[in-house]
N, C-alpha and C positions, 0 to 999 in steps of 0.2 A: 371437516370430518376427520377423525383420527385413524389410526392403523386398524385394519380389520383382521381378525384372527379367530380361530376356533377355540373357545374357552375350555372345552373338555380336552381337546388335544394338548393344550398348554398344561392343564392339571395332570395329564397322564405322564408328562415328562418329569423326572425326579431331578431337581436342580442340585441336589447334594449326593447323588449316587456315588458311593465309595468314599466320600469325604469324612464321614463321622462314624458312629457306631459305638459310642461310649455312653449309652444310656439316655440319649436325648429322647424327649417325648413330644410327639406332634399333637398339638391341641386343635389346630385349625389350619386348613389349606384350602383357600377359596378365592374366587374372583370377586373383587369388590369395586365400588365406585369411590374415588377419592373425595372426601368431604372438604379437604383443604389441600394446598400445595405441599408436596413433600420434596424438599430440595436435596439433591445429591444423595439419594437413598437406594437406587436400584442396586441390588446385590450383584448383578452381572456386569453392567456397563458403568455404574456410578452416576447415572443420569437422574433427572428429576421426574416426578410424577405430578402432573397438573391437576388442579381441582376439577372434578367431573370425569376424569379419565378412568376407564376400567383397567384394572391391574391385578396382579396376583399378590396375595398377602398370606404368609405362613406364620403361625404363632407356635413356638416350641419352648419347652423347658430344656435348657442346655447349660450344663455346669451349674445347676441350681438357680439359674436365672431365667425369667420369662423373656423371650426375644421375639420381636416381630421382624420378619424379613420381607421386603417388598421387591417386586420386579416390574419395571416400566412396560408400557404397551408394546414397544418395539422389541424388547427382550421376550415378552410373552409370545409375540408373533414368531420369533426365532425358535422358542421352545416348541411351539405348536407344530412347526414343520420339521423338527429335528429328526423324526423317524423317516421322513422322505428324503432329506438332503444329507443324511449321515452326520448331522450336527454342525455343518459348515456355517450356517447363519448364526447359530448360537456361539460358536467359537469366534466369529467375527465380532460379535457383540462383546465378548469377554476381552478381546484385544483392544477395544475402545477404552476400557478401564485401565488396562495395562499401559497403553500409550499415554494416557492422561496423567499417570503418576509421575512425580518429579524424579 
């Protein structure tokens, strides 16, 4: 069994709050089940999403391009509790990506 998290609480957290604001258009923001493995795609930690895992997928038009951003179940869990732990779990997930960079 995978990570358990509240899907609505995850969706309530804005992963890009304060980052953009240059006319991007959100087309879709929902929890989906991966139909295939997505290697090294999580926007927060850089991790993979395995086939069959529930995860968050956002589709936006940004700088004239349609972009899909995905978040792994572990990062979704961190987003879901971010209002309870002042974002500490979320920041720990971000640090995983920072530490993995050369």
